[in-house]
C-alpha atoms as one frame of an Amber mdcrd trajectory, in Angstrom:
protein
 196.746-208.486 -81.633 193.005-207.807 -81.167 191.627-210.417 -78.751 188.155
-208.990 -78.245 185.124-211.261 -78.775 183.931-211.150 -82.368 180.895-208.972
 -81.681 183.306-206.257 -80.543 186.197-206.883 -82.904 184.190-207.064 -86.119
 185.276-209.343 -88.959 188.051-211.871 -88.607 190.480-213.314 -91.124 189.459
-215.660 -93.906 188.892-219.288 -93.029 192.223-221.084 -93.123 194.128-223.928
 -91.469 194.756-223.444 -87.772 197.890-221.451 -86.909 199.825-220.999 -83.696
 198.240-217.579 -83.205 194.851-219.298 -82.895 195.966-220.429 -79.463 195.903
-216.794 -78.350 192.809-214.869 -77.306 190.088-215.256 -74.673 189.903-219.037
 -75.008 193.645-219.600 -74.678 194.162-216.888 -72.061 191.703-218.578 -69.722
 192.621-222.142 -70.802 189.044-223.009 -71.771 189.842-225.684 -74.377 191.763
-228.903 -74.022 193.774-230.473 -76.837 190.717-232.357 -78.123 188.816-229.089
 -78.603 191.764-227.440 -80.328 191.960-230.424 -82.684 188.192-230.265 -83.282
 188.504-226.560 -84.123 191.132-227.308 -86.758 188.895-230.008 -88.258 185.938
-227.630 -88.150 187.800-225.094 -90.264 188.712-227.706 -92.850 185.053-228.764
 -93.102 183.894-225.158 -93.405 186.382-224.586 -96.212 185.660-227.831 -98.068
 181.848-227.597 -97.883 181.618-223.874 -98.498 179.879-223.076 -95.221 179.067
-219.366 -95.232 177.560-218.878 -91.765 177.793-220.589 -88.372 175.145-220.341
 -85.674 176.827-220.056 -82.279 174.418-220.477 -79.394 173.888-221.721 -75.869
 171.014-223.534 -74.204 169.375-221.148 -71.738 167.672-222.028 -68.456 164.681
-223.383 -70.390 166.834-225.494 -72.714 166.104-223.110 -75.602 169.033-222.116
 -77.818 169.947-218.417 -78.106 172.904-216.973 -79.945 174.198-215.269 -83.068
 175.027-216.234 -86.620 178.606-215.333 -87.515 179.908-215.098 -91.041 182.592
-217.306 -92.513 185.049-214.414 -92.264 184.277-213.783 -88.585 184.494-217.429
 -87.548 188.227-217.603 -86.664 187.904-214.677 -84.248 184.768-216.239 -82.736
 186.653-219.469 -82.144 189.587-217.642 -80.557 187.633-215.314 -78.317 183.970
-216.292 -78.317 181.075-213.953 -78.986 179.291-211.664 -76.570 175.623-211.665
 -75.603 173.538-209.772 -73.020 173.715-211.395 -69.601 169.967-210.870 -69.157
 169.330-213.877 -71.423 170.082-215.977 -68.347 167.496-214.144 -66.233 164.353
-214.472 -68.338 161.207-216.527 -67.861 159.488-218.305 -70.734 157.823-215.048
 -71.856 161.210-213.366 -72.207 160.678-211.187 -69.138 163.756-210.439 -67.044
 162.969-211.444 -63.461 165.852-209.684 -61.661 166.258-205.900 -61.162 169.291
-205.708 -63.451 169.476-201.915 -63.481 169.915-201.692 -59.724 173.344-201.736
 -58.122 172.710-205.249 -56.819 170.294-207.497 -58.771 170.143-209.771 -55.716
 171.533-212.866 -57.441 174.529-213.452 -55.184 176.748-213.508 -58.287 178.652
-210.518 -59.687 178.425-209.714 -63.372 174.728-209.129 -64.121 174.175-205.505
 -63.100 173.364-203.227 -66.007 172.935-206.166 -68.404 176.639-206.414 -69.077
 178.009-208.899 -71.573 178.715-212.563 -71.109 180.948-214.496 -73.509 179.702
-217.542 -75.394 182.681-219.861 -75.828 182.023-222.347 -78.646 182.669-226.034
 -78.095 184.174-227.206 -81.422 183.279-230.835 -80.697 179.594-229.949 -81.159
 179.997-228.612 -84.702 177.420-229.712 -87.273 176.425-228.604 -90.750 172.655
-228.183 -90.835 171.148-230.554 -93.430 168.225-228.190 -94.102 170.589-225.252
 -94.697 173.730-226.784 -96.175 175.821-223.622 -96.070 175.092-223.077 -92.370
 177.024-224.564 -89.456 175.981-224.926 -85.811 177.908-224.819 -82.523 176.950
-225.099 -78.862 178.702-222.900 -76.323 179.497-222.556 -72.659 178.966-219.210
 -70.959 181.669-217.187 -69.202 182.004-213.704 -67.757 184.418-211.327 -69.535
 187.016-211.945 -66.819 186.998-215.652 -67.664 184.885-216.868 -64.754 182.335
-219.525 -65.673 178.782-218.255 -65.301 177.190-220.495 -62.644 173.827-220.296
 -64.429 175.192-221.977 -67.561 173.299-225.247 -67.303 175.582-227.120 -69.706
 178.540-226.363 -67.444 176.441-227.164 -64.375 175.812-230.687 -65.689 179.500
-231.259 -66.365 180.295-230.156 -62.840 177.752-232.581 -61.428 179.137-235.400
 -63.558 182.620-234.508 -62.327 181.472-234.953 -58.729 179.979-238.303 -59.694
 183.248-239.321 -61.349 185.079-238.496 -58.119 183.088-241.338 -56.516 184.232
-243.725 -59.259 180.959-243.729 -61.214 179.858-242.652 -64.690 176.277-242.156
 -65.894 174.937-243.461 -69.196 171.658-241.989 -70.445 169.167-243.206 -73.035
 166.477-240.857 -74.351 162.847-241.469 -75.294 161.430-238.141 -76.426 157.763
-237.715 -77.339 156.338-234.767 -79.258 153.303-233.615 -81.239 153.219-232.616
 -84.895 150.243-230.645 -86.200 149.142-229.144 -89.477 148.498-225.432 -89.799
 145.802-224.090 -87.404 142.174-224.211 -88.545 139.693-221.303 -88.506 139.309
-221.655 -84.734 143.056-221.226 -84.268 143.536-224.795 -82.974 146.278-226.776
 -84.767 144.951-229.627 -86.912 146.011-233.130 -85.762 147.796-235.322 -88.294
 146.411-238.550 -86.866 143.664-239.872 -84.628 144.274-241.269 -81.164 144.578
-244.883 -80.069 146.994-245.766 -82.882 149.998-246.828 -80.777 152.744-248.270
 -83.023 150.244-248.699 -85.877 152.348-249.424 -88.956 149.896-248.092 -91.525
 149.244-245.060 -89.352 152.952-244.250 -89.438 153.075-245.012 -93.165 150.504
-242.273 -93.788 153.170-239.878 -92.565 156.046-241.509 -94.407 157.256-238.224
 -95.874 157.497-236.746 -92.371 159.288-239.846 -91.093 161.750-239.703 -93.995
 162.376-235.989 -93.427 163.049-236.444 -89.719 165.161-239.559 -90.204 167.364
-237.959 -92.871 167.714-234.724 -90.948 168.526-236.256 -87.575 170.957-238.847
 -88.895 172.708-236.239 -91.076 173.341-234.413 -87.796 175.040-237.578 -86.450
 172.389-238.015 -83.779 172.159-241.640 -82.565 168.517-242.186 -83.580 167.227
-245.720 -82.908 163.510-245.532 -83.661 160.782-243.210 -84.955 157.369-244.236
 -83.674 153.688-243.365 -83.778 152.565-242.829 -80.201 149.187-243.301 -78.547
 147.544-239.905 -78.921 146.489-237.723 -81.853 149.469-236.283 -83.723 151.814
-237.884 -81.197 155.231-239.208 -82.214 158.365-240.415 -80.457 162.048-240.751
 -81.194 164.464-242.834 -79.179 168.209-242.381 -79.192 170.970-244.805 -78.287
 172.309-244.632 -74.754 175.578-242.808 -74.287 177.524-240.649 -71.863 175.205
-238.287 -70.022 176.737-235.009 -71.238 176.528-236.156 -74.861 172.926-237.298
 -74.427 172.000-233.845 -73.103 173.563-232.145 -76.122 171.698-234.623 -78.343
 168.347-233.537 -76.893 169.038-229.839 -77.465 169.979-230.457 -81.088 167.201
-232.993 -81.769 164.439-230.708 -80.489 165.677-227.757 -82.542 166.067-229.959
 -85.625 162.590-231.495 -85.366 160.908-228.122 -84.999 162.847-226.558 -87.871
 162.475-229.559 -90.197 158.727-229.679 -89.572 158.345-225.944 -90.128 160.021
-226.273 -93.521 157.467-228.969 -94.353 154.504-226.751 -93.467 153.972-228.489
 -90.104 154.235-227.439 -86.463 156.134-229.602 -83.989 155.947-228.904 -80.267
 157.517-230.419 -77.171 154.872-228.797 -74.977 153.516-231.710 -72.961 149.770
-231.147 -73.352 148.952-228.731 -76.193 145.442-227.846 -77.306 144.306-230.457
 -79.815 146.139-233.310 -78.117 142.915-234.638 -76.500 143.751-237.094 -73.714
 147.381-237.877 -74.568 150.251-235.892 -73.086 153.858-236.296 -74.133 156.678
-237.290 -71.814 160.423-237.664 -71.752 161.472-241.060 -70.397 165.051-240.867
 -69.186 166.898-244.193 -68.963 169.936-244.270 -66.735 172.603-246.773 -65.769
 175.884-246.554 -63.915 179.327-247.848 -64.785 182.654-247.732 -63.011 185.871
-246.443 -64.507 186.493-249.744 -66.296 183.088-249.708 -67.996 181.584-252.385
 -65.751 177.845-252.056 -65.097 177.475-251.415 -61.368 173.682-251.615 -61.061
 173.875-255.389 -61.653 174.265-258.044 -58.970 174.147-261.845 -59.485 170.720
-263.179 -58.565 169.402-259.705 -57.665 167.253-257.179 -59.492 169.664-254.382
 -58.568 172.981-254.112 -56.777 173.156-252.142 -53.538 174.499-249.175 -55.529
 171.563-249.433 -57.922 169.041-249.674 -55.072 170.511-246.694 -53.258 170.610
-244.614 -56.467 166.942-245.496 -56.951 166.283-244.531 -53.336 167.822-241.108
 -53.926 165.677-240.503 -57.009 162.550-241.287 -55.013 163.520-239.354 -51.885
 164.105-236.182 -53.901 161.418-236.702 -56.554 159.143-233.889 -55.369 161.911
-231.275 -55.316 163.396-232.679 -58.512 160.076-232.221 -60.305 160.974-228.560
 -60.874 163.821-229.724 -63.114 162.153-232.644 -64.917 158.775-230.866 -65.290
 159.577-227.149 -65.358 156.412-225.793 -67.019 152.900-225.107 -65.778 151.547
-227.277 -68.580 153.650-230.325 -67.703 151.818-230.966 -64.428 148.595-231.566
 -66.336 150.249-234.788 -67.465 150.396-236.342 -63.967 147.112-238.253 -64.217
 146.147-241.770 -63.060 145.856-244.514 -65.678 147.470-242.293 -68.313 150.865
-243.990 -68.826 152.287-241.049 -66.870 153.003-241.325 -63.138 150.985-239.482
 -60.535 152.899-240.490 -57.396 156.369-241.348 -56.117 157.233-245.024 -56.385
 158.945-247.671 -58.425 157.947-250.867 -60.138 159.535-253.757 -61.984 158.934
-253.210 -65.714 155.778-251.299 -64.789 154.883-248.302 -66.942 152.536-246.851
 -64.324 155.385-246.254 -61.877 157.459-243.096 -61.736 160.636-245.199 -61.880
 160.453-248.309 -64.024 163.245-250.760 -63.193 164.380-252.905 -66.095 166.396
-256.011 -65.134 169.685-256.875 -66.800 169.241-258.616 -70.133 171.535-260.033
 -72.774 171.895-256.676 -74.535 172.729-254.683 -71.442 172.782-254.295 -67.702
 170.009-253.216 -65.365 168.726-249.696 -65.787 166.210-247.256 -64.355 163.673
-245.360 -66.441 162.376-242.134 -64.935 158.960-241.535 -66.523 158.186-238.258
 -64.730 159.867-235.839 -67.125 158.243-233.680 -69.778 159.893-233.320 -73.205
 160.283-229.544 -72.789 162.664-229.931 -69.827 166.148-228.434 -69.979 168.185
-231.628 -70.507 171.176-230.404 -68.526 169.088-229.610 -65.457 166.957-232.763
 -65.758 170.013-235.030 -65.898 172.008-233.034 -63.337 169.093-233.293 -60.898
 169.028-237.063 -61.368 172.737-237.225 -60.603 172.481-235.020 -57.507 169.580
-237.086 -56.148 171.196-240.407 -57.037 174.542-239.444 -55.527 172.788-238.496
 -52.308 171.006-241.833 -52.299 174.265-243.754 -52.692 176.106-241.635 -50.119
 173.368-242.157 -47.527 172.378-245.721 -48.467 168.754-244.690 -49.050 166.360
-247.645 -49.166 163.838-247.326 -52.027 161.328-249.623 -50.331 159.405-252.353
 -52.089 158.210-252.250 -55.709 154.626-251.243 -56.391 152.264-253.655 -58.128
 149.495-251.057 -58.543 151.241-247.646 -58.683 148.068-245.611 -59.308 146.413
-246.762 -56.087 149.443-247.311 -53.846 149.501-245.437 -50.501 152.630-243.427
 -51.323 153.317-239.707 -51.725 151.852-237.954 -54.743 153.979-236.060 -57.208
 153.442-232.282 -57.073 150.150-231.254 -58.667 151.471-227.938 -59.949 154.658
-226.018 -60.605 153.922-224.050 -57.427 153.823-227.224 -55.324 157.074-228.390
 -56.913 158.759-225.083 -56.058 157.586-225.444 -52.450 159.073-228.950 -52.377
 162.356-227.609 -53.742 162.478-224.983 -51.003 162.036-227.708 -48.375 164.747
-230.046 -49.719 168.388-228.867 -49.455 169.927-231.575 -51.639 170.200-229.399
 -54.766 171.522-226.400 -52.848 174.229-228.631 -51.399 175.126-229.888 -54.861
 174.985-226.672 -56.900 174.990-223.808 -54.404 172.189-221.682 -53.046 172.672
-219.042 -55.763 171.820-221.491 -58.551 168.702-222.805 -56.839 167.546-219.290
 -55.917 168.102-218.134 -59.525 166.048-220.929 -61.062 163.374-220.637 -58.376
 162.978-216.904 -59.026 162.489-217.504 -62.745 159.933-220.244 -62.217 158.076
-218.333 -59.480 157.681-215.405 -61.861 156.330-217.754 -64.517 153.901-219.427
 -62.100 152.698-216.099 -60.703 151.856-214.898 -64.203 149.911-218.108 -64.788
 147.900-217.622 -61.577 147.064-214.044 -62.570 145.829-215.016 -66.040 142.068
-215.376 -66.619 141.730-218.603 -68.603 139.163-219.656 -71.193 137.918-222.253
 -68.688 137.146-219.585 -66.088 135.316-217.463 -68.630 133.166-220.392 -69.793
 132.549-221.689 -66.271 131.527-218.510 -64.513 130.607-215.695 -66.914 127.105
-216.828 -67.797 126.352-218.499 -64.461 127.339-215.941 -61.864
């Protein structure tokens, strides 16, 4: 029986109910699926057959949280489910311009991990539990994957797997993380003659009902599309700045919330494009005036029985909650690389902007980096990290929170007192640039201890290459400032 990945084996058999032979191949040989995934694969095939799905996009979220992959035909799908599909390993080594940052054609690319020399293949192993039919392309399915080497080893730079590993270490301490997502973004019309995208709305219209009503067709399109994808959308809102919108999604298990963000961002961009609009999760695009977008990540902890463990009678937070908070603050500078991974995102850290500019916490205070929300009737106490940008890789952002929080709990880190005036408090500033954040990461070993030095060195190399290109670029500001004067 041919067990090669589909890109090597060619077409597969016609879509049909799952047979015993489907438990053979790369996936079965390396025991990569549990019974739940095998059951989901059987259900997937029934849906494909019943709905007449002709193609399935199989992809993975790269280091930037951007999905790459291939579209397989209906006939090739069974083989892809059995044995995955192959892709060039260099996809995991590229910066945001698509430039490979490691010398992959040398004998040793210097990554500390075997399997990347010569741009050999990696195998994308679909996760059947992520299957969706795309509402804007009804005969097209969608699957997220995990990344393995051809010998079955997990690729350590697969960020989806990295998050699950971090959550597994948290579970070993008896804790589970629940995450709620507030994701802001901009939507523009087609660019004008000057090349700048045209805003859909003016600024200063926070939660304005009639302002949102003017974009009712967009709201309807996004609501239908996102809910048809079974995403747990709670609200669609008009935000403060020009062309600025926000969605919030119901809190759920951290690994599911991360998958939700990957799918939601792709869906919003593709739905808007089909409506003649441009959506972007870039934090501070041209045309956004004074308002940057952020990603506010709500987090709470539960034990194995589902009991909220950040709560304590008569206290704002339990000792576990305080120490988790302490870990987030202690490692905030190094963690900025993961929650704000782009050059542009650091232009959001401004005083009096509803974005934080320094490391501290406050009680229901939106100026603080960490906003602590007390337990209420509808739920237990939770922390809201307001430092993230919406372009962040969700797996790395959440995994970094877990690594920092775990360290805080393990070492009983005291978060100090809450800040009443976070923008003027005498506390450490957040990094002012991606370069400063990378320096902070190099000085803080917590993420190396959690994920291994190879992972941190890999991500650092990619982001250093990106930052170096930014420093070498002559900007419009420099041209305007100096050309006529000097």
